C-alpha positions as CSV (number, residue, x, y, z in Angstrom):
1,X,173.0,-62.1,0.0
2,X,174.8,-65.2,1.2
3,X,171.4,-66.7,2.2
4,X,170.0,-65.9,-1.2
5,X,173.0,-67.6,-2.9
6,X,172.7,-70.6,-0.7
7,X,169.0,-71.0,-1.6
8,X,169.8,-70.6,-5.3
9,X,172.5,-73.3,-5.0
10,X,170.1,-75.7,-3.3
11,X,167.4,-75.2,-6.0
12,X,169.9,-75.7,-8.7
13,X,171.1,-79.0,-7.2
14,X,167.6,-80.2,-6.4
15,X,165.2,-78.7,-9.1
16,X,162.3,-80.7,-7.6
17,X,162.3,-78.3,-4.6
18,X,161.5,-75.4,-6.9
19,X,158.1,-77.0,-7.8
20,X,157.0,-76.6,-4.1
21,X,157.7,-72.8,-4.0
22,X,154.6,-70.7,-4.1
23,X,155.9,-67.4,-2.7
24,X,159.1,-65.4,-3.2
25,X,159.3,-62.2,-1.1
26,X,162.6,-60.3,-1.5
27,X,161.1,-56.9,-0.6
28,X,163.3,-56.4,2.5
29,X,166.5,-57.8,0.9
30,X,169.3,-55.2,0.9
31,X,172.9,-54.8,0.0
32,X,175.6,-52.2,0.5
33,X,176.6,-51.8,-3.2
34,X,174.9,-52.0,-6.6
35,X,174.7,-55.5,-7.9
36,X,173.9,-55.6,-11.6
37,X,174.4,-59.3,-11.8
38,X,171.6,-59.9,-9.2
39,X,169.0,-59.9,-12.1
40,X,170.6,-63.1,-13.5
41,X,170.6,-64.8,-10.2
42,X,167.0,-63.8,-9.6
43,X,166.0,-65.1,-13.1
44,X,167.7,-68.4,-12.2
45,X,165.7,-68.8,-9.0
46,X,162.3,-67.7,-10.5
47,X,162.7,-70.0,-13.5
48,X,163.1,-72.9,-11.0
49,X,159.7,-72.1,-9.4
50,X,157.2,-72.8,-12.2
51,X,154.2,-72.9,-9.7
52,X,155.0,-69.5,-8.2
53,X,151.9,-67.5,-7.1
54,X,153.5,-64.5,-5.5
55,X,156.6,-62.5,-6.3
56,X,157.9,-59.3,-4.6
57,X,161.0,-57.5,-5.9
58,X,163.6,-56.0,-3.5
59,X,162.8,-52.4,-2.7
60,X,166.6,-51.7,-2.5
61,X,167.6,-49.8,-5.6
62,X,171.0,-51.5,-5.4
63,X,169.2,-54.6,-6.4
64,X,166.4,-53.5,-8.6
65,X,168.2,-50.8,-10.7
66,X,168.6,-53.4,-13.5
67,X,166.2,-56.1,-14.5
68,X,167.0,-58.2,-17.6
69,X,164.3,-58.4,-20.3
70,X,164.4,-62.2,-19.8
71,X,163.4,-61.8,-16.2
72,X,160.6,-59.4,-17.0
73,X,159.3,-61.8,-19.7
74,X,159.3,-64.6,-17.3
75,X,157.4,-62.6,-14.7
76,X,154.7,-61.3,-17.0
77,X,154.2,-64.2,-19.4
78,X,156.2,-67.2,-18.2
79,X,154.4,-68.0,-14.9
80,X,150.8,-69.1,-15.6
81,X,150.0,-69.4,-11.8
82,X,151.4,-66.0,-10.8
83,X,148.6,-64.0,-8.9
84,X,150.6,-61.3,-7.1
85,X,153.4,-59.3,-8.7
86,X,155.1,-56.4,-6.8
87,X,157.7,-54.4,-8.6
88,X,157.4,-51.4,-6.3
89,X,160.3,-48.9,-6.3
90,X,161.9,-50.5,-9.3
91,X,164.2,-48.1,-11.1
92,X,165.3,-50.3,-14.0
93,X,165.1,-48.6,-17.4
94,X,164.3,-51.9,-18.9
95,X,160.8,-51.6,-17.7
96,X,160.0,-49.9,-20.9
97,X,160.3,-53.2,-22.7
98,X,157.1,-54.5,-21.1
99,X,154.9,-53.4,-24.1
100,X,157.1,-55.3,-26.6
101,X,156.9,-58.4,-24.3
102,X,153.1,-58.3,-24.1
103,X,152.6,-57.4,-27.8
104,X,154.0,-60.9,-28.7
105,X,151.0,-62.5,-27.0
106,X,147.7,-63.2,-28.9
107,X,145.4,-60.1,-28.8
108,X,142.9,-61.8,-26.6
109,X,145.4,-63.2,-24.1
110,X,144.8,-62.1,-20.5
111,X,147.4,-62.2,-17.7
112,X,146.6,-64.2,-14.5
113,X,147.7,-61.4,-12.2
114,X,145.2,-60.4,-9.5
115,X,147.4,-58.1,-7.4
116,X,149.8,-55.7,-9.1
117,X,152.1,-53.1,-7.5
118,X,154.1,-50.6,-9.6
119,X,154.4,-48.0,-6.8
120,X,157.3,-45.5,-7.5
121,X,158.1,-47.1,-10.8
122,X,158.9,-43.7,-12.3
123,X,161.1,-45.4,-15.0
124,X,158.0,-46.9,-16.6
125,X,156.7,-44.5,-19.3
126,X,153.0,-43.6,-19.6
127,X,152.7,-45.4,-22.9
128,X,153.7,-48.7,-21.3
129,X,150.5,-48.9,-19.2
130,X,148.2,-49.2,-22.2
131,X,149.3,-52.7,-23.4
132,X,149.6,-53.9,-19.8
133,X,146.2,-52.7,-18.4
134,X,144.3,-54.0,-21.4
135,X,145.4,-57.6,-20.5
136,X,144.5,-57.5,-16.8
137,X,141.2,-59.2,-17.0
138,X,141.5,-60.8,-13.5
139,X,143.0,-57.9,-11.6
140,X,141.6,-57.1,-8.2
141,X,144.2,-54.9,-6.5
142,X,146.3,-52.2,-8.1
143,X,148.9,-50.0,-6.3
144,X,150.1,-47.4,-8.8
145,X,151.1,-44.5,-6.6
146,X,153.8,-42.1,-7.9
147,X,153.7,-43.4,-11.5
148,X,153.0,-41.9,-14.9
149,X,149.6,-43.6,-15.4
150,X,146.8,-41.7,-17.1
151,X,143.1,-42.1,-17.0
152,X,143.1,-43.2,-20.6
153,X,145.2,-46.2,-19.5
154,X,142.8,-47.0,-16.7
155,X,139.9,-46.9,-19.1
156,X,141.6,-49.8,-21.0
157,X,141.0,-52.2,-18.1
158,X,138.9,-55.1,-19.2
159,X,135.2,-55.1,-18.0
160,X,135.9,-58.5,-16.5
161,X,138.2,-57.0,-13.9
162,X,136.8,-56.7,-10.4
163,X,139.0,-54.2,-8.6
164,X,138.6,-53.8,-4.8
165,X,141.8,-51.9,-4.0
166,X,143.0,-49.0,-6.1
167,X,145.9,-46.7,-5.1
168,X,146.5,-43.9,-7.6
169,X,147.7,-41.2,-5.3
170,X,150.3,-38.7,-6.4
171,X,150.0,-39.6,-10.1
172,X,150.5,-36.2,-11.8
173,X,149.2,-37.2,-15.3
174,X,145.7,-38.2,-14.1
175,X,143.0,-35.7,-15.1
176,X,140.2,-35.0,-12.6
177,X,137.2,-35.1,-14.9
178,X,138.1,-38.4,-16.6
179,X,139.1,-39.9,-13.3
180,X,135.7,-39.2,-11.8
181,X,134.1,-40.7,-14.9
182,X,136.3,-43.8,-14.5
183,X,135.6,-44.3,-10.8
184,X,131.8,-43.8,-11.1
185,X,131.1,-45.7,-14.3
186,X,133.8,-48.2,-15.3
187,X,132.6,-51.8,-14.8
188,X,135.9,-52.8,-13.3
189,X,135.3,-50.7,-10.2
190,X,131.8,-49.4,-10.0
191,X,130.4,-52.4,-8.1
192,X,133.5,-53.7,-6.3
193,X,135.8,-50.9,-5.2
194,X,136.5,-51.0,-1.4
195,X,139.7,-49.0,-1.1
196,X,140.5,-45.8,-3.1
197,X,143.5,-43.5,-2.6
198,X,143.4,-40.7,-5.1
199,X,145.2,-38.1,-3.0
200,X,147.0,-35.3,-4.9
201,X,150.4,-33.7,-4.2
202,X,149.6,-30.0,-4.5
203,X,153.3,-29.2,-4.9
204,X,153.3,-30.8,-8.4
205,X,149.7,-31.1,-9.4
206,X,146.7,-28.7,-9.4
207,X,144.0,-29.0,-6.8
208,X,141.0,-31.1,-7.9
209,X,138.0,-28.8,-8.5
210,X,135.2,-28.8,-6.0
211,X,132.6,-29.8,-8.7
212,X,134.5,-32.9,-9.5
213,X,134.9,-33.8,-5.8
214,X,131.1,-33.4,-5.3
215,X,130.4,-35.6,-8.3
216,X,132.8,-38.3,-7.1
217,X,131.2,-38.2,-3.6
218,X,127.7,-38.3,-5.0
219,X,128.2,-41.2,-7.4
220,X,131.1,-43.1,-5.9
221,X,130.6,-46.9,-5.5
222,X,128.7,-47.6,-2.2
223,X,131.1,-50.5,-1.7
224,X,133.9,-48.1,-0.7
225,X,135.1,-48.5,2.9
226,X,138.4,-46.4,2.6
227,X,138.4,-43.1,0.8
228,X,141.5,-40.8,0.6
229,X,141.1,-37.5,-1.2
230,X,143.8,-35.2,0.2
231,X,144.3,-32.4,-2.3
232,X,140.7,-32.4,-3.6
233,X,138.8,-29.2,-3.1
234,X,135.8,-29.5,-0.8
235,X,133.0,-27.2,0.3
236,X,129.7,-27.2,2.1
237,X,128.0,-29.2,-0.7
238,X,130.7,-31.9,-0.3
239,X,130.0,-32.0,3.4
240,X,126.4,-33.0,2.6
241,X,127.7,-35.9,0.4
242,X,130.1,-36.9,3.1
243,X,127.2,-37.1,5.6
244,X,125.6,-39.7,3.3
245,X,128.8,-41.7,2.9
246,X,129.3,-41.6,6.7
247,X,126.9,-44.5,6.8
248,X,129.1,-46.8,4.8
249,X,132.7,-45.5,4.8
250,X,135.1,-46.6,7.6
251,X,138.2,-44.6,6.8
252,X,138.2,-41.1,5.3
253,X,141.0,-38.6,4.4
254,X,139.4,-35.2,3.5
255,X,140.6,-32.6,1.0
256,X,141.0,-28.9,1.3
257,X,138.5,-26.1,2.0
258,X,136.3,-27.7,4.7
259,X,135.7,-26.0,8.0
260,X,135.4,-27.8,11.3
261,X,131.7,-27.0,11.5
262,X,131.3,-28.7,8.1
263,X,132.9,-31.9,9.5
264,X,130.8,-31.8,12.6
265,X,127.6,-31.6,10.4
266,X,128.2,-35.0,9.0
267,X,127.6,-36.5,12.5
268,X,124.7,-34.3,13.6
269,X,121.0,-34.1,12.7
270,X,120.4,-31.2,10.3
271,X,118.3,-29.2,12.8
272,X,120.9,-29.5,15.5
273,X,123.7,-28.4,13.2
274,X,121.7,-25.4,11.9
275,X,120.6,-24.3,15.4
276,X,124.1,-24.0,16.9
277,X,124.7,-20.4,17.9
278,X,127.9,-18.5,17.5
279,X,128.8,-18.9,21.1
280,X,129.0,-22.6,20.7
281,X,131.1,-22.3,17.6
282,X,133.9,-20.3,19.3
283,X,137.1,-22.3,19.1
284,X,139.8,-22.6,21.6
285,X,142.2,-20.5,19.6
286,X,140.0,-17.5,20.6
287,X,140.3,-18.6,24.2
288,X,144.0,-18.5,23.8
289,X,144.0,-14.9,22.7
290,X,141.7,-13.8,25.6
291,X,143.7,-15.5,28.3
292,X,147.3,-15.0,27.1
293,X,148.2,-13.6,30.5
294,X,146.7,-16.5,32.5
295,X,148.8,-19.3,33.6
296,X,148.8,-22.3,31.4
297,X,147.0,-24.6,33.9
298,X,144.2,-22.2,34.0
299,X,144.1,-21.9,30.2
300,X,143.8,-25.7,30.0
301,X,141.0,-25.8,32.6
302,X,139.0,-23.2,30.6
303,X,139.4,-25.1,27.4
304,X,138.4,-28.4,29.0
305,X,135.3,-26.8,30.6
306,X,134.3,-25.3,27.3
307,X,134.7,-28.6,25.5
308,X,132.7,-30.5,28.0
309,X,130.0,-28.0,28.0
310,X,129.7,-28.0,24.2
311,X,129.6,-31.8,24.1
312,X,127.0,-31.9,26.8
313,X,124.6,-29.4,25.2
314,X,124.8,-30.7,21.7
315,X,122.1,-33.4,21.1
316,X,123.2,-36.8,20.1
317,X,122.1,-37.8,16.6
318,X,118.9,-39.8,16.4
319,X,119.3,-43.6,15.9
320,X,116.8,-43.8,13.1
321,X,118.1,-45.0,9.9
322,X,121.6,-46.4,9.3
323,X,124.3,-45.9,11.9
324,X,127.5,-44.0,11.3
325,X,130.4,-46.3,10.4
326,X,133.3,-43.9,10.2
327,X,136.2,-45.1,12.4
328,X,139.2,-43.2,11.1
329,X,139.2,-39.6,10.0
330,X,142.2,-37.7,8.6
331,X,141.7,-33.9,8.7
332,X,145.2,-32.8,7.7
333,X,143.8,-31.4,4.5
334,X,142.2,-28.6,6.5
335,X,144.0,-25.4,7.3
336,X,146.0,-25.5,10.5
337,X,143.6,-22.9,12.0
338,X,140.6,-25.1,11.3
339,X,142.4,-28.2,12.6
340,X,143.2,-26.5,15.9
341,X,139.4,-26.2,16.5
342,X,139.5,-29.9,17.3
343,X,140.1,-28.8,20.9
344,X,136.5,-27.6,21.2
345,X,134.8,-29.9,18.7
346,X,132.0,-32.4,19.2
347,X,134.1,-34.8,17.2
348,X,135.6,-35.7,20.6
349,X,132.1,-36.4,22.0
350,X,129.6,-39.2,21.8
351,X,128.1,-37.4,18.8
352,X,130.8,-38.9,16.5
353,X,129.6,-42.4,17.2
354,X,132.0,-45.1,16.0
355,X,134.9,-42.7,15.3
356,X,138.0,-44.1,17.0
357,X,141.0,-42.2,15.5
358,X,141.4,-38.6,14.2
359,X,144.6,-37.7,12.4
360,X,145.8,-34.1,12.6
361,X,148.9,-32.2,11.6
362,X,151.8,-32.9,14.0
363,X,152.3,-29.1,14.4
364,X,149.3,-29.2,16.8
365,X,151.6,-31.0,19.2
366,X,153.9,-27.9,19.6
367,X,152.0,-27.3,22.8
368,X,151.5,-31.0,23.5
369,X,150.5,-30.6,27.1
370,X,147.5,-28.4,26.3
371,X,146.1,-30.7,23.5
372,X,147.0,-33.9,25.4
373,X,145.1,-32.8,28.6
374,X,142.1,-31.5,26.7
375,X,141.7,-34.7,24.8
376,X,142.3,-36.9,27.9
377,X,139.5,-35.0,29.7
378,X,136.9,-36.5,27.3
379,X,138.4,-39.9,26.8
380,X,141.0,-39.6,24.1
381,X,144.7,-40.4,24.0
382,X,147.3,-38.4,22.0
383,X,150.3,-39.8,20.2
384,X,152.7,-38.8,17.5
385,X,153.0,-41.1,14.4
386,X,155.6,-39.8,12.0
387,X,154.3,-36.5,10.5
388,X,150.9,-36.8,11.9
389,X,149.3,-36.6,15.3
390,X,146.8,-39.3,16.2
391,X,143.9,-38.8,18.6
392,X,142.7,-42.2,19.8
393,X,139.5,-42.8,21.6
394,X,140.0,-44.8,24.8
395,X,137.9,-48.0,24.9
396,X,135.3,-48.0,27.6
């Protein structure tokens, strides 16, 4: 905090310096104790930077647990050049004064903000989003994860908005039917959306129905490159839609209900997928049960041989038409039993084309040696990344 106070003192003594400031990023600023007076100091610094374009609030709750109404008014209506506003993780109860601040503006007034983050702002009530969203005529990026937003609020976004990034994961008040309608038809997203994270936390929300998933996949903007739908119910009909999206999407996190063979089908020609016999579909978990008395090195050798054989006899997809573009695939939404079939899947072969990374549950690393050696035998590395396990294709 001494550095912060030093900067504030310099700006106070030399106000002309504040006019050169374009960016204030305090997101990593931390303190060991709550500092209620920090809001006043922050207001003093921001008020001395009239040409500010980017502001990021500290993530530390010791610093963001109280924001004065004067600071919020300055951030929302007092900085005409502000394009990026990040209030993520703010716990201040004064956030509920945002509607009263905005209601004092002329009805047609639009905020200049292009990028807004309110992630984890659980102190912001659902009603506060209505007056805010209706004034975001220039918005392009919205991170609203873990908030009380509703689809009714999203529908209030002006048609002039052109959103490319939308993170609305783990928002319990969003309804599936109206969300699909918003994503597929609202002018703010239907021609510009590139990134969509609409993942659902099944511990606090209901699973999105398969019909709604299919509708979203069928009519989603073809501009989307990253699509995260963990917690959405998926079936064979959804696999067919994913196959079409595989020509445009680069990152995909699937929902629940899909089998490994459904995933494989999005990379194969239809006739090749239909013609696979049951012997080819046997997964390595069955091998495990057959050879429980065999030494582990022999077990790995059998699994590797089976994987290589399956990859070699499965035809490569034809190159007619658009090429597959999927580079990152998160399959943690599948059951653990289905995820374990990755050890004998053509996803590890050349059939998966551009695919570089596959994310699976880290529980598959309980027997790390087996999975690691199987993947290595066909050109993939294995590493743990937090609560997920990443299979990374080695560059040739």
